[in-house]
N, C-alpha and C positions, 0 to 999 in steps of 0.2 A: 381913166383909172381913178379910183377914189383914194382919198387919203387914208392911211392906216388909222384905226380907231384910237381916240385918246385913251390914255391908261385907264381912266375911270369908266370908259365905255367898253373895255375889253370883254366883259361878260354880257353886255347888252347887245345880244345878237340872236338870230334865229339859227337853230341847229337842225331843225327838221320842219318841212312844210308838206301839208297834204291838201288836196282839193276835194271838196264834197263830190263824190261820184254821181250823185243824183242831180247836181247842178250842171254837170258837164254834158253838153250835147254831143252828137256825132261829130267827129272831126277827121280831117285828112292828115296825110303825112306832114304837110307844112305846119299845121297847127300843133300837132304832137311834137314836132321838132322844136318849135318855139317854146312850148310848155317845158320840155325837158331841159333846154338851155337855160330858161329863166329860173327854174328850180335849182339847177346845178350852180349857176352864178350867184343866186341869192344865198345859198348855203355857204358858198366859198367866202363871200365877203358881204357883210351887211352891218347896218347900225339899226337896232330895233330896241327901243327903250320905252315900255309902257309907263305912263306917268304914275307916280306914287308907289312904284315897285322898286325895291332895293336894287336888284340886279338879276340877270338871267344866268345861264342861257335859257332860251324859250323855244317852244314848238308852236307852230301856227297852223290852224285848220281854217281854210277859207271856203265859204260857200255862199249861195244865194238862197235866202229864205223870204218868200213873198217878193216884195219890191225892195228888199234890203240886202246889202252886202254884209256878210257875217265874218268877223275876225275872232276866232276862238283861240285865245292866247293861254298857254299853259307853261309851267316850268318844265325843264328837261325830264323830270321824273313823273310828268303828267299831272302834277298838282294844278288845279284850275287857278288862273290869275284873274282874267276878266274876259268877257265877251262884248265886243263892240258891234253894234248894228249901225250901218251907215246907209243913208238913202242912196239909191242907185240913180236918181234923177240927174244929178250933176254930171254923171258919167255917160248917160245914154247917147247924147249927140256926139261926144268925142269918140266913143266906141264905134258908133255907126260910121263916122268919117274914117276912123282908123281901118275898119274892115274894108271899106270901099277902096282906100288907097293901097291896102295890102293886096287886094285882088288885082289892081292895076300893076302893082310891083311884080307879083308872081307871073302875070302874063308877060310883062315886059322883059323879065330875065330870060324868057324863052325865045323872044324874037326881036326885041328893040336894040337900038344902038346903045353903046356904053353911056353916052351923054344923056339920053332919055332915061335910062335906068338910074343914073346918078340923080337926076332932077326929081324923079318920083321918090327915090329913097330919101332925099332931103326933106320932101314933104311928109313922108311917112314918119321920119324921126321927129319932125316938128310937132305933128299931132300927138305922137307918143309922149313927147316932152310936156305938152299941154295936159295930157291925162295924168302924168306923173306929178306935176305941180298941183293939179286939182286934188289928187290923193293926199299929198302932203298937207294941203290946206284942210281937208276933211278930217285928217288925223290929228291936227294941231290941238294940243291940250289933252289928247288921249294917248298917243304913241309918238315918240320922236323917231323919225327916220331921216336918213340922208337922201339926197336926190337919186343916187344910184339904186338904193334899196327901193325907193318909190317907183323907179322905172321898172324894176323886175317884178314888183308887186302888181303894177298896172298891167304888165304882160299877162300875169296870171288871172287878173280880173277879166281881161279880154277873152282868155280861154274859157272862162265860165260863161261868157255871153255867146260864144260861138254856137250857132245852131246848124252848122253843116251846109 
């Protein structure tokens, strides 16, 4: 559970998020479920404060353009704020590892013992945390996000990378 936002951060939040449909590959029910949960949780509680902008709330459109991750940030009324393009290179290995362990996890929940499922899930969460910290680092000086917001955004980045 994240802490409630500080009073000065009450409007520094995302109220709507969309993913670039052209960036999204074919996905199955597990990935669609992760996407829906991440978007719902992100909207419910987040800290999102673009540097140099008085306050939000904000909408966010996430996509992949070339070899860059695109964060198109706008005010709630669709007024453009800023577009950040981040290199995907720091995320590639983490996302690949995350997909591999997710495959193992989804297979394990169908047949493995609870101990094995828990061990795989701990590994999955560890890799997810690594991706979240990397995202926070890449956004430093551009957008202030708390760890839980970075976790949910990293899930959405993974959805954009999923190729089915």
